[in-house]
C-alpha positions in Angstrom: 45.0 50.5 -39.2 42.8 53.4 -40.1 42.7 56.6 -38.2 39.0 56.2 -37.3 39.8 52.7 -35.8 42.5 54.3 -33.7 39.9 57.0 -32.5 37.5 54.3 -31.5 40.2 52.4 -29.7 41.3 55.5 -27.8 37.6 56.2 -26.9 37.3 52.6 -25.6 40.5 52.9 -23.5 39.3 56.4 -22.3 35.9 55.1 -21.2 37.3 52.1 -19.4 39.8 54.4 -17.7 37.0 56.7 -16.5 35.3 53.6 -15.1 38.5 52.7 -13.2 38.7 56.3 -11.8 35.0 56.5 -10.8 33.6 53.0 -10.6 29.9 52.7 -11.3 29.9 49.8 -13.9 28.4 51.9 -16.6 31.3 53.4 -18.6 32.9 50.0 -18.8 30.1 48.8 -21.1 30.3 51.9 -23.2 34.1 51.2 -23.5 33.4 47.7 -24.6 30.9 49.1 -27.2 33.5 51.5 -28.5 36.0 48.6 -28.7 33.4 46.5 -30.7 32.9 49.4 -33.1 36.7 49.6 -33.5 36.6 45.9 -34.5 33.7 46.6 -37.0 35.7 49.4 -38.5 38.7 47.1 -39.0 36.6 44.4 -40.6 34.5 46.9 -42.7 36.9 49.8 -43.5 34.4 51.6 -45.6 31.8 51.9 -42.8 30.4 55.4 -42.7 30.6 57.5 -39.6 26.8 57.4 -39.3 26.7 53.6 -39.3 29.5 53.6 -36.7 27.5 55.9 -34.4 24.4 53.7 -34.9 26.4 50.6 -34.2 27.9 52.2 -31.0 24.4 53.2 -29.8 22.9 49.8 -30.5 25.8 47.9 -28.9 25.7 50.2 -25.9 21.9 49.9 -25.5 22.3 46.1 -25.6 25.3 45.8 -23.2 24.1 48.0 -20.4 20.7 46.4 -19.9 22.2 42.9 -20.3 24.7 43.7 -17.5 21.9 45.1 -15.3 19.9 41.9 -15.9 22.9 39.8 -15.0 23.6 41.8 -11.9 20.0 41.4 -10.7 20.3 37.6 -10.7 23.9 37.4 -9.4 24.6 39.9 -6.6 28.3 41.0 -6.6 28.7 40.2 -2.9 29.5 36.8 -1.4 28.0 38.2 1.8 24.6 39.7 0.7 23.4 40.2 4.3 26.5 42.2 5.3 24.6 45.5 5.9 21.3 43.9 6.9 22.1 43.2 10.6 18.5 42.4 11.6 18.1 39.7 8.9 21.4 38.1 10.1 19.8 37.5 13.5 17.0 35.3 12.0 17.2 31.7 13.3 19.3 32.7 16.4 18.2 32.1 20.0 18.5 34.7 22.7 17.1 35.1 26.3 14.5 37.9 26.7 16.1 41.0 28.4 12.6 42.4 29.1 9.4 40.5 29.3 7.2 40.6 26.2 4.1 42.4 27.4 1.2 43.3 25.0 3.3 41.8 22.3 6.5 43.8 22.7 9.7 43.2 24.6 13.5 43.3 24.1 16.5 41.0 23.7 20.1 41.9 24.0 22.5 41.0 21.2 26.0 41.9 21.9 25.8 45.3 23.5 22.6 46.4 21.7 19.0 46.0 22.7 16.6 44.9 20.0 12.8 45.4 20.1 11.0 42.1 19.6 7.3 41.2 19.0 5.7 38.0 19.8 3.5 36.2 22.4 3.7 37.5 26.0 6.6 35.8 27.8 8.5 36.4 31.0 12.1 37.7 31.3 14.8 35.1 30.6 12.6 33.0 28.3 14.7 31.7 25.4 13.2 32.9 22.1 14.2 32.2 18.5 14.2 35.1 16.0 11.8 34.0 13.2 11.8 37.1 11.0 13.0 40.7 10.9 11.4 43.9 9.7 13.8 46.9 9.8 14.8 47.1 13.5 12.0 45.0 14.9 12.5 41.2 15.3 9.6 38.7 15.5 10.3 35.9 17.9 8.8 32.7 19.1 9.5 30.7 22.3 12.1 28.0 21.7 
């Protein structure tokens, strides 16, 4: 194995190790690119350093956007609404804690009061959450 292939291999391991220490899913792909260049150097031992650098740049520029495109279609979480509490409430039914007057009222979910908007309704009316916008829930009578 040539010395330059060993250098590319060490670079690949180093970049992947940096990713493990400070995860951000960026260095991982640069490490894979360095590993791919190591493979190219093993297959084409006479490859100049300039072409190795160009190959590394091109492979890196292809892998990082490809991963970002993949990530955009497939979120990494099996619970994408985990930190979106208001959206989690859509579809649930609650009694009004305060009457909806002039389009605004409140419901109690757990120990928290949520502001709701909808048609004017008296206290105690059961309403279904139809949508959420930040901390305001839109409701309709059930």
